C-alpha positions in Angstrom: 251.0 -89.0 -37.8 250.1 -86.5 -40.8 250.0 -82.8 -39.9 245.9 -83.0 -40.8 245.6 -86.1 -38.6 247.4 -84.3 -35.3 244.9 -81.5 -36.1 241.9 -83.8 -36.3 243.6 -85.6 -32.7 243.8 -81.8 -31.6 240.1 -81.2 -31.9 238.4 -83.8 -31.0 240.5 -83.8 -27.2 239.7 -79.5 -27.5 236.2 -79.8 -27.7 235.4 -82.4 -25.1 237.8 -80.2 -22.7 236.1 -77.3 -23.5 232.2 -78.0 -24.7 232.9 -75.4 -27.6 233.5 -75.9 -31.1 234.4 -72.6 -33.5 233.1 -72.0 -36.9 233.8 -68.5 -39.3 231.5 -66.8 -40.7 229.8 -63.7 -41.8 226.5 -61.8 -42.7 225.9 -64.6 -45.0 227.2 -67.8 -43.3 229.7 -69.7 -43.1 232.3 -70.6 -46.3 232.0 -74.1 -47.7 234.8 -75.4 -49.7 235.6 -78.3 -51.3 237.9 -80.7 -50.6 240.2 -83.0 -52.7 237.1 -85.2 -54.3 235.1 -82.4 -55.3 232.8 -82.8 -51.7 231.3 -79.8 -50.2 232.6 -79.4 -46.7 231.7 -77.4 -43.6 234.9 -76.3 -41.5 235.1 -75.9 -37.5 237.6 -75.6 -35.1 238.1 -76.7 -31.9 239.5 -72.9 -30.6 239.1 -69.5 -31.1 242.6 -69.0 -32.2 242.2 -71.5 -34.9 239.1 -70.1 -36.0 240.8 -66.9 -35.9 243.6 -67.7 -38.5 241.5 -69.4 -40.6 239.7 -66.3 -40.8 242.2 -64.1 -41.7 243.4 -66.8 -44.5 239.7 -66.4 -46.0 239.5 -62.4 -45.1 236.1 -61.2 -46.7 235.0 -59.9 -43.4 234.4 -63.5 -41.4 234.8 -63.6 -37.8 235.2 -66.4 -35.4 232.1 -67.4 -34.0 231.4 -70.6 -31.4 228.7 -73.0 -30.6 228.0 -75.1 -27.9 229.2 -78.8 -28.4 225.7 -80.1 -27.1 224.0 -77.8 -30.1 226.7 -78.7 -32.6 226.1 -82.5 -31.4 222.1 -82.3 -31.4 221.3 -79.9 -34.5 224.2 -79.1 -36.7 225.4 -82.1 -37.7 222.0 -83.5 -38.2 221.7 -80.4 -40.8 225.6 -81.6 -42.3 224.4 -84.6 -42.5 221.1 -83.6 -44.6 222.8 -82.0 -46.8 225.4 -84.4 -47.3 228.3 -82.1 -46.8 231.2 -83.0 -45.0 233.4 -81.9 -41.5 236.4 -80.2 -41.8 238.4 -80.8 -39.0 240.7 -78.2 -37.6 241.9 -77.3 -41.4 244.9 -75.2 -41.5 247.6 -73.3 -43.7 247.4 -71.2 -46.8 245.3 -73.2 -48.4 242.9 -74.1 -45.8 243.6 -77.9 -46.2 242.9 -80.7 -43.4 240.6 -83.5 -42.8 237.2 -84.2 -43.5 235.1 -86.7 -42.1 230.9 -87.5 -42.4 228.9 -86.2 -39.6 228.1 -89.8 -38.9 232.0 -90.6 -38.4 232.3 -87.3 -36.5 230.1 -88.9 -34.0 230.8 -92.0 -33.9 234.6 -90.2 -32.5 233.0 -88.0 -30.2 230.6 -91.0 -28.4 234.2 -93.7 -28.8 
């Protein structure tokens, strides 16, 4: 299993256990980088520590912010799908990369 796959598995395991999803944001919102195919991605993390590492890598005053899992599933994922973005799962490393799935793929994984 690749490191990105292991991080994605940890994402689903952690959020199921804690009921919390983490993002990084500032006064202007959350970063939405592109993946290697050029698609826009909204990254999320499964723990505060992972999100804090991402905020440190990206800098610019970003801070970890938590979302209740139910809100994320019911509201955030719908907006992500509507906007045509992908969902980044526990991105890591100096370049902040990892798996990115569609909102539908995330919902299928959560319900499976």
